[in-house]
N, C-alpha and C positions, 0 to 999 in steps of 0.2 A: 720729628714726629710728623708719618705720613697716616694722614687719615680721610676716609672715604667721606663725603659731602653727602649730608641727608637732600632730600629735593628743597626742605624749606631753605637749609642752608645756602645751597646753591643757588637759589631766587636771591636771599639776601645778599649773598655775596655779589651778586648782579649788580645791584641796586648800589652798593657802595663803589664798584670799579664804574657803574656809568657815571658815579658824580665826581669822580676822582679826575675821569679821564674823557670826559666832554668839558668843553668850554662852558664856563658857570656864566650863566644869563642872569645870576643877581645884581640887581643894581647896588646893592648893599652885601659887602663882603662878609660882615657878623653873620648874615642870613646863611649863608654858605657855609660857614665854619660851623655854626650852630646846625645846620642839618647833616654835616659828616659825623659830630657829634653823635647825633641821634641814631642813625645808621651803624655807625661802629658798636653801639650799645644795643640795638637790636640784632646785629650779626651773632655776638657771640653770648648773650641772653642775658646781660647784666642791668641791674638796676638804674644804675647811674651813669653817665659819663660827662667827661670835663675836655674840652681842647683848649689847652695852653699854647699860647703863638708869643714866643720872646725876642725881641728886637734891642737894637742898640737903644732904642727910646724906651722901651720899658716892656713890662709882659700885661698880656690879656687873657683873661680863661673864661670860654664861652663854656656854658653847661648845661647838660640836659635832664631832666630831673633831679639836680642837685639842687639843695636850698640855697636860694642865692646869698644868703646871710655866710653860708660856710665857702660860697665863692667869694666873696669881698672878703671874709678873716683870711683866705688863705691868701689872696694877693695882698693884704695890709700888713701881714705881720708873719704868718707860719711858712710861706715860701723859703723864706732866709734860715726857719729850723728845720725845713724838710734833708734832712742828712740822707736818704734815700736818692734825694735829685741832684743831690753834688755829687753823688759816687755813680748813678747813669751818667753822668754829662762827663766825669773824669775816666769811666771805663769806656765811652762811645757805644754803650748798649743801646741795641736799636728795639729789641724785644724785651720785655722787661716784666717781672712781679715785686709785689712788695718783698715778698718770701728771699728772692734774689737780693735785692739790695739792702735788707736791713735783718740781725739776726732777731731771733725771736726775745731775748732780753734786751739788747737795746732798744728795740719798738717799744716794749711794755713801759720801759723806764723811761721813755722820752716826754718832751713836753708837747712836743709836734704830736704823739699819740694821745696822751692823756687829755689835753687842752683843745684839741682840735680835732682827730680822725674820730676819737671815740665819743666825745660828744654828739657829732654831725652824723654818728653811726655809718663812718666809711672805714669800716672794719678791713678791708681787702681790697686789693687793687692789682689787675693786669695792664698792660699796656703796650704803646707801638711811641718810638720817638726817633726824627731823624735833626742830626745837624745840618743844616744848609748854609753852607760857608758863603758861598757866591752872595747870598743873600743876607748873610750876617744874622741868620734866624734859627732858632730852636724850637722844634714843633713837636710838643708832647702830649698824645692821647689816652688817658687815662679813664679804665671801665673800671668803673667803682661797685663792691658788693658790701651791703650793707650786714651781712653774715659771715666770716671767716670763711674761706673753700676749703674745707677740710679733704677733698681728694685731689691728691695728687695726678690722678689720670684726668680730671674736669678741666683742672690749670692747666694743663699741656697742651689738649684738645683747645681751650681758649688762645693760648699762644701760637698754636698751630693756626688756627683762623687768622689771628693776624697776620702772622708769617705770610699769608698768604696774599693779603693785603699790601705789605711793605713796598715793595718795586711800586706800586701804583699810585701808594700815598707819598712816597718821597717825589714822584714826577707830578702827583696831582698839584702838591703844594709849591713847589715850584712855577707851576704855571700859574696857578692862582695867584700867589703871592705877584707875579709879573703882570698879572692881568689888571689886580685890584689896583694897580698904582700905576701901570703905564698907559699907554694909547687904546690899548683894546677894551679901555674900562667907558671910553665915552662912546665905546662900537656895542654896548650890550642891548639887549632889546629892551626897550621902555614897559614893555607888556608884564614882565617880569614882578614888578613893582606892585601890577594891578592883579595880578595873580594870586601873589602874596596876601594881598588884602582883603581877597575873595574869602566868603564866611564857609561857601560849599567845595569840596574838593574841585581842583582844577589843574590842565595841564594843556600844554604847546607842545604839538607835534609839526613836523616839517612835511613838505609833500611828499617825502619818500618813505611816510611814517616813523619816522625817526623822532624819539622822545628827545624834545629841546630843552623842558623846564616842567617840574611840577612844584605844586605849595606843599605844606607839610601833610595837610589834610588828605589828598591825593596819595600821598606817598602811605598813610595810615590806612587809608579804604585797601589801598593795594596790597596790603601786606597780613590781610588777615588769611584763614584758611583758604578761601576761595580764589584767590588772584588770579588763578589760570581761567576760569571763568569770567572774572573782571577785567582781566586785560584783551582776550578774547573778542569782547563786546567793545572794549575800547577801538581794539583795532579794527573790528569790522563797521564801526560808526566813522574813523576816520577816514577808512576808503569810500565809504558810500559815500561821505559829504563831497570826498574830492571827485569823486565819479559825478556825481549831482551839478558840480559846478564844471565839470569839462564837457557834458553832453547839453546842459542846459544851462548857459551864464546866465542867462536871464530870471530863473528859476531862484526862489528861496535855497542858499547854500548849506544847507544843515540836514542832518540826519538823527535820526533816535534809535538807541537799543535798548533792552531790557533785560536785567540777569538777575536771577535769584540764587541767594546762599542760604543756607539753614536758617539765618537771624534775620535777614532783611531783603528788602527788593532794591535794584537799584537800576535807575534811570539814567542812561549814558547819552548827553548829547554833542554832537561833534560839528561844529560850524565854521566854514572857511571866514577869516578875517580879511581886513584889508591887506592888499599888497605891501611889499617892501616897501620903502621910499623910491628905490630905483627901477621898482617894474620888475624885479626878475622872478618873482613866485610869490605864492601865499602861504599863508601857514593855518592851521588847524587848531582852532582852539576847543577842549573838550572838558566837560563838567558833568559831574555825576551828583546826584541827588538819592537821599537814602530813605527809602520806608522801612520802619521796623517792622517785624514781623507783628501781623497783627494777631491780638487776644480778644478771644471773648467768649461768652459760655452759649451754647445751644439756644437758652431762654433768650437770651439779647438779641441773638440773630432772629431768633423766630418771630419775636413784637417786633423787631426793627423793619424787618424787612417781607412779613408776611409768609414766612416758612412753614412747613408742617413741622412736626416734631422730628422727623424720618431726614426732612432736606436740612434743616437746622444742624443736626449730628454731621452731615455729610459736608457743610459748609464749616464749621470749625475744624475737622479732618481735611478740608481743603487749604485753611488756613496755615495748616501745619506741615503742606508741600507735600501730603501722601497721594500716592498714584490711585488709579481707580484699583488695581489688586487687592492696595493696602487698606483703602475704605474698606471694600469686598470683606478682607478678613477680620477687619476691627469691627465690624457691625455683623459680623456672620451672615452675610449676602452673597450672591452670587455677581460675580465681575459685571456680566450684563446688566443687572438691577442696579448695582454701585453707578456704572456708567450713565444710565438712564436718571439717576437721581441727579448727578452730577450736571447732567443737560438739563434739567429742571432747575437748580439752583442758577447756573450761568443764567437761562432763559428769565428767572424772576428777575436777576439784578439788571437785565439788559446787557450784558456782557457776552463777547462772543470768545472770551478765554480765561484761562485758569490766572494768568499775571493781571489781564484786568479786572479780574473778580478780587484779587487780592487789593488790588487799588480802591476799588468799590468800599471794600469791609473796611479799609483803613483811612477813609475818606472822612470830615468832619460832621456829625448828625447836622 
């Protein structure tokens, strides 16, 4: 099935391929596998995901949004009862759906479905699987649905998206398994563990502006509907930090940027971190701090900041990211008058920009 990708699908596909084809910096292989499960789930819009890595020493399942009890139950008992999995291995399928692996009657009568899938609301699934004979490993990504996928078109689109990932999935898993156990494991950047432990979104970039590693919080921040604006702000902050380091080595090597979305204000900070041990270059650590869009009534703003009634109305609209033209229309004013009120609000709060105003209004009392 050939499909035309939406901009959102294109961006999500890029995230999956970036993780699969870039050398993983995770100190812990489990983190890399859990992130892969999450990105695959996001790519096709599935509610849950599980990545199972099966070797001669046993199998391990990494779930995203899956009840941990379901993961344990599958590993300890229901893997052996999953006839669909056995058929998948026997046929050598790489793209699969539950519909392809089970007849409806067989599934409905099975212990696997009635005692496992149905109680845990795992009613449908599509996925991707590869047999890595050289590594004696079988890897299966299962994208799980809490309701049956009724539309054949929807299921085929999900499989088509996974088909685009398939070559990189195989190559990435080979590289990952080699790096996770081989000599490259000792060379991973130790900062990755610190980034994973951070409470705020963080990412590490090379001097060329290439994304080296990001934690799950950063991935989630960039996965919202305004990822373009955020990514641009991150790129600009990285470039500014590197320029500062080059032009003024003794100055603080950091840069900040601000970006607004429909729901929040983000402060982006990029700082050049200590050079690599061999002195070949530095990296840039980027962090995001999110301030939820403030909500307040005109009366609250009037009392708090000594605004006039009209200025308080304008301040409420400014919090909603309204332009002067939109403020004028909402309050039935001329645009010139709306601009004048905006300037008065900024002056009374002692700030010079709308972005700074949003920060002042969201600051603790």
